[in-house]
C-alpha positions as CSV (number, residue, x, y, z in Angstrom):
1,M,2.0,-24.4,64.9
2,K,2.8,-20.8,66.0
3,A,4.8,-19.2,63.2
4,F,5.4,-19.0,59.5
5,I,8.9,-18.3,58.1
6,F,9.2,-17.3,54.5
7,D,11.9,-17.3,51.9
8,L,11.9,-14.1,49.8
9,D,13.0,-14.9,46.2
10,G,10.3,-16.9,44.4
11,V,8.0,-16.9,47.4
12,I,7.2,-13.3,48.2
13,T,8.3,-11.8,44.9
14,D,10.0,-13.2,41.8
15,S,13.3,-11.4,42.2
16,A,14.9,-14.7,41.3
17,E,14.7,-13.6,37.7
18,Y,16.9,-10.6,38.5
19,H,19.4,-12.9,40.1
20,Y,19.5,-15.0,37.0
21,L,20.0,-11.9,34.7
22,A,22.8,-10.6,37.0
23,W,24.6,-13.9,37.2
24,K,24.2,-14.5,33.5
25,A,25.8,-11.1,32.7
26,L,28.7,-12.0,34.9
27,G,29.0,-15.5,33.4
28,E,29.1,-14.0,29.8
29,E,31.8,-11.6,30.9
30,L,33.9,-14.6,32.1
31,N,33.1,-16.6,29.0
32,I,31.0,-19.0,31.1
33,P,27.6,-19.2,29.4
34,F,24.8,-21.0,31.3
35,D,21.1,-21.5,30.9
36,R,18.0,-21.4,33.1
37,E,18.3,-25.1,33.9
38,F,21.7,-24.5,35.5
39,N,20.4,-21.4,37.2
40,E,17.9,-23.6,39.0
41,T,20.9,-25.1,40.9
42,L,21.7,-21.6,42.3
43,K,18.2,-21.0,43.8
44,G,18.4,-20.6,47.6
45,V,22.2,-20.8,47.5
46,S,24.5,-18.0,48.9
47,R,26.2,-15.5,46.6
48,T,29.6,-16.9,47.3
49,E,28.6,-20.5,46.6
50,S,26.7,-19.5,43.5
51,L,29.9,-17.9,42.1
52,E,31.9,-21.0,43.0
53,R,29.4,-23.2,41.1
54,I,29.5,-20.9,38.0
55,L,33.3,-20.9,38.0
56,R,33.4,-24.7,38.4
57,L,31.0,-24.9,35.4
58,G,33.5,-23.1,33.3
59,G,36.5,-24.9,34.7
60,R,37.8,-21.6,36.1
61,E,37.5,-22.2,39.9
62,H,41.3,-21.8,40.3
63,D,41.7,-18.7,38.1
64,F,40.9,-16.1,40.8
65,S,42.2,-15.2,44.2
66,V,39.8,-14.9,47.2
67,E,39.9,-11.1,46.8
68,E,39.1,-11.3,43.0
69,K,36.2,-13.7,43.8
70,E,34.9,-11.2,46.3
71,Q,35.1,-8.5,43.6
72,L,33.2,-10.6,41.2
73,A,30.5,-11.4,43.7
74,T,30.2,-7.7,44.5
75,K,30.0,-6.8,40.8
76,K,27.1,-9.3,40.4
77,N,25.3,-7.8,43.4
78,E,25.7,-4.3,42.1
79,H,24.1,-5.3,38.9
80,Y,21.3,-7.2,40.8
81,V,20.6,-4.1,42.9
82,S,20.3,-1.9,39.9
83,L,17.9,-4.4,38.3
84,I,15.7,-4.6,41.4
85,S,15.6,-0.8,42.0
86,N,12.3,-0.6,40.2
87,I,10.5,-3.3,42.2
88,T,7.3,-2.1,43.7
89,H,4.2,-3.3,45.6
90,A,2.9,-4.5,42.2
91,D,5.6,-7.2,42.2
92,I,4.3,-9.1,45.1
93,L,3.4,-12.6,43.9
94,P,-0.4,-13.4,43.6
95,G,-2.1,-14.3,46.9
96,V,0.9,-13.5,49.1
97,E,-0.3,-10.3,50.6
98,A,-3.7,-11.8,51.5
99,F,-2.0,-14.8,53.0
100,L,0.3,-12.7,55.1
101,S,-2.7,-10.7,56.4
102,E,-4.6,-13.9,57.1
103,I,-2.0,-15.5,59.2
104,R,-1.2,-12.3,61.0
105,Q,-4.9,-11.9,61.9
106,A,-5.0,-15.6,63.0
107,G,-2.3,-14.8,65.6
108,Y,0.7,-16.4,64.0
109,K,4.2,-14.8,64.1
110,V,5.7,-14.1,60.7
111,G,9.4,-14.2,59.9
112,M,11.6,-14.2,56.8
113,A,14.7,-16.4,56.2
114,S,16.4,-15.3,53.0
115,A,19.6,-16.2,51.2
116,S,19.7,-12.7,49.9
117,K,21.7,-9.9,51.5
118,N,19.2,-7.5,50.0
119,A,16.1,-9.0,51.7
120,Y,15.4,-5.9,53.8
121,M,15.7,-3.5,50.9
122,V,13.5,-5.6,48.6
123,T,10.8,-6.1,51.3
124,K,10.8,-2.4,52.0
125,Q,10.3,-1.6,48.3
126,L,7.4,-4.1,48.2
127,G,5.8,-2.2,51.1
128,L,5.8,-5.4,53.2
129,L,8.1,-4.6,56.1
130,A,5.1,-4.3,58.5
131,A,4.0,-7.8,57.6
132,F,7.1,-9.4,59.2
133,D,8.0,-9.6,62.8
134,H,11.6,-10.3,61.9
135,I,13.8,-10.6,58.8
136,V,17.0,-12.8,58.8
137,D,19.1,-12.5,55.7
138,A,22.4,-13.8,54.4
139,A,24.3,-10.9,55.9
140,T,23.6,-12.1,59.4
141,V,24.4,-15.8,59.1
142,A,27.6,-17.8,58.7
143,E,26.2,-20.8,56.9
144,S,24.0,-20.7,53.8
145,K,21.1,-23.0,52.8
146,P,20.8,-26.0,52.9
147,H,22.3,-25.4,56.4
148,P,19.4,-24.6,58.8
149,E,21.0,-21.6,60.4
150,V,18.9,-18.9,58.8
151,F,15.6,-20.7,59.7
152,L,16.8,-21.4,63.2
153,K,17.8,-17.8,63.7
154,A,14.4,-16.7,62.5
155,A,12.6,-19.0,64.9
156,E,14.8,-17.8,67.8
157,A,14.1,-14.2,66.9
158,L,10.4,-15.0,66.9
159,R,10.8,-16.8,70.2
160,V,9.1,-19.9,68.8
161,E,10.4,-23.5,68.9
162,P,11.5,-24.8,65.4
163,K,9.0,-27.7,65.7
164,D,6.2,-25.1,65.9
165,C,7.2,-23.3,62.7
166,I,6.1,-23.7,59.1
167,G,8.8,-22.8,56.5
168,V,7.8,-21.7,53.0
169,E,10.4,-22.2,50.2
170,D,10.7,-22.5,46.4
171,A,14.2,-24.0,46.3
172,V,15.4,-27.5,47.0
173,A,18.2,-26.1,49.2
174,G,15.6,-24.1,51.1
175,V,13.4,-27.2,51.7
176,E,16.4,-29.1,53.0
177,A,17.2,-26.2,55.3
178,I,13.6,-26.2,56.7
179,H,13.7,-29.9,57.5
180,A,17.2,-29.6,58.9
181,A,15.8,-27.0,61.3
182,G,13.1,-29.4,62.3
183,M,10.2,-27.5,60.7
184,F,7.3,-28.4,58.5
185,A,8.1,-27.6,54.8
186,V,5.8,-25.9,52.4
187,G,7.1,-25.9,48.8
188,I,6.1,-23.4,46.0
189,G,6.8,-24.8,42.6
190,D,7.1,-28.0,40.7
191,P,6.2,-31.1,42.9
192,A,8.6,-33.2,40.7
193,V,11.5,-30.9,41.8
194,L,10.4,-30.2,45.4
195,T,10.0,-33.8,46.3
196,E,11.2,-33.5,49.9
197,A,8.6,-30.8,50.8
198,D,5.8,-31.9,53.1
199,V,3.3,-30.2,50.9
200,V,3.7,-28.4,47.5
201,F,1.6,-25.7,45.8
202,T,2.4,-25.1,42.2
203,D,2.2,-21.3,42.8
204,T,1.5,-18.8,45.6
205,T,-2.2,-18.6,44.8
206,G,-2.6,-21.9,46.7
207,L,-1.4,-20.3,49.9
208,T,-4.3,-20.1,52.4
209,L,-4.3,-21.0,56.0
210,D,-6.8,-23.8,55.5
211,N,-4.8,-25.2,52.6
212,V,-1.7,-25.5,54.7
213,L,-3.2,-26.6,58.1
214,T,-5.3,-29.3,56.6
215,R,-2.1,-30.9,55.2
216,I,-0.1,-31.0,58.5
């Protein structure tokens, strides 16, 4: 193995909560209430597809033109950006910064493959830009997870073969994308949910180089 490629939301920082709050606000505005259980189905999914899923939930998928849907997605993002504007270094998930430092010192390349178009901004606010050799976000890919494009682009940018990469994800769609790219999948979260991951840690405190390598 030569590289680690990380998702952002739920792996590096818990900005997933802000996505939930922003989507929930939009859903309430459209009279489409939903709960955290439904929100789980949006994890790792693009902004456009998330909106489509919410509209289908409320039976309103045919109520808006393409332009109106773009406006709704933009409105959600503006709310999300306002919510995350206060993210700081203190919002890095436990153990993550130490793990990033450990793998860097061990000579691994480090990339990010995020479904968020705000990945660069969030990473900068966390003070972690220097920890990554390359960041691929939703703004630079045509296909969203579970399509492997974002992970393949990250591997290409790192100049590493996909088979030599370890992907780290907290979402089912993300794990599927890692495997579709031909990479080893590390899941962060509930093992009963991330059943397709090659190894699962319940939270980021389990991320150490030994813990990962001994399970490959």
